[in-house]
PAZABA-40807 format. One record per residue (C-alpha): x, y, z. Coordinates in pm, 1 decimal. Last residue first. Example, Ala and Ser with C-alpha at 12.3 -4.5 7.8 and 13.67 -1.06 7.14 Angstrom:
REM PAZABA-40807
         X         Y         Z
    1367.0    -106.0     714.0
    1230.0    -450.0     780.0
END
This chain:
REM PAZABA-40807
         X         Y         Z
     782.0     497.2    1954.0
     444.4     444.8    1816.0
     318.7     757.8    1655.0
     357.9     607.0    1254.9
     145.1     291.9    1356.6
    -117.5     554.1    1511.2
    -151.7     743.6    1198.6
    -132.5     419.6    1000.8
    -444.5     317.5    1202.9
    -621.4     609.9    1158.9
    -639.8     541.2     792.4
    -857.3     229.7     831.6
    -648.6     -62.0     706.1
    -619.2    -248.4     397.9
    -281.9    -495.2     385.2
    -244.2    -629.5      18.6
    -238.7    -955.1     -48.5
    -337.0    -872.0    -420.5
    -696.9   -1001.2    -396.6
    -755.3    -822.7     -72.6
    -598.8    -537.9    -269.7
    -828.3    -547.4    -548.9
   -1132.7    -627.4    -357.1
   -1021.0    -316.3    -177.4
   -1029.8     -96.9    -481.0
   -1386.9    -230.1    -617.5
   -1522.4    -216.5    -307.0
   -1440.5     143.3    -268.1
   -1540.7     223.0    -599.8
   -1888.7      87.3    -554.9
   -1971.2     282.5    -238.5
   -2166.5     248.7      91.2
   -2117.2     516.7     325.4
   -2033.8     431.4     675.7
   -1613.0     347.5     562.4
   -1421.5     664.7     546.9
   -1086.1     711.0     449.5
    -957.8     407.8     417.0
    -566.9     360.3     356.5
    -485.2      76.6     118.0
    -108.1     -45.8     126.6
     194.9      69.0     -63.0
     497.9    -240.3    -167.6
     577.0     -94.1    -491.4
     329.9    -279.9    -726.1
      46.1     -99.0    -443.9
     118.9     232.7    -522.7
     143.5     205.0    -928.8
    -168.5      14.4    -907.6
    -362.8     278.5    -720.1
    -300.0     477.6    -979.7
    -402.6     281.5   -1235.7
    -693.6     227.5   -1036.5
    -766.4     589.9    -954.8
    -765.8     650.3   -1367.9
    -952.8     339.4   -1431.2
   -1243.0     442.5   -1169.7
   -1237.7     784.4   -1295.1
   -1314.0     694.2   -1640.8
   -1539.9     457.3   -1490.2
   -1733.8     770.8   -1327.2
   -1744.8     952.4   -1649.4
   -1531.1    1197.5   -1739.1
   -1697.4    1565.6   -1823.0
   -1343.3    1771.4   -1674.1
   -1089.0    1494.4   -1747.3
    -962.6    1361.7   -1417.0
    -551.0    1438.2   -1321.4
    -519.9    1305.8    -955.9
    -514.3    1522.4    -639.5
    -880.7    1386.6    -553.5
    -760.7    1040.1    -582.1
    -526.6    1087.5    -285.2
    -220.5     892.7    -291.9
      -2.8     979.0       3.9
     340.7     906.5     117.6
     401.4     874.8     460.8
     582.8    1075.1     677.2
     322.9    1155.0     992.3
     271.7    1498.1     818.3
     151.8    1324.1     481.8
     -97.5    1083.2     693.5
    -222.0    1431.8     861.8
    -221.1    1620.7     489.9
    -411.7    1323.7     363.4
    -674.4    1283.0     568.6
    -744.4    1641.8     590.6
    -765.0    1648.9     182.9
    -960.9    1319.2     192.9
   -1187.5    1423.1     428.9
   -1231.1    1777.0     218.5
   -1270.9    1591.9     -86.6
   -1541.3    1336.8      80.2
   -1763.8    1557.3     243.1
   -2040.8    1558.1     -46.5
   -2035.5    1203.1     -18.0
   -2231.9    1045.3    -306.4
   -1956.2     987.7    -543.1
   -1669.8     958.9    -320.6
   -1620.8     658.3     -76.1
   -1342.8     642.3      12.1
   -1000.7     483.5     -55.5
    -669.5     640.0     -21.1
    -346.1     534.6    -155.9
     -67.1     487.5      63.7
     311.1     446.9      29.3
     477.1     340.2     354.4
     731.4     516.1     563.7
END
């Protein structure tokens, strides 16, 4: 099963932590290895830029080993999600909504 890095709007999304947590749980139960940015070690008072640097490093670790990007939520604008998707697309890495990976895992 593939390794996945979760991307989605976080900064202005009050439900982000719960959304990312639920999606992580669902995809892990389907057999994926999931990197959830909420589970990374961010300093307590870190700036947005520091958060993004930590997140992008974790994302690149996943992509380096043929992982893919799973989008959690796309209805809110997100500078960080746009940056992560831009990097992945530039590297030729697939980027799909998280539920596409679930459907893929459930196919016989």
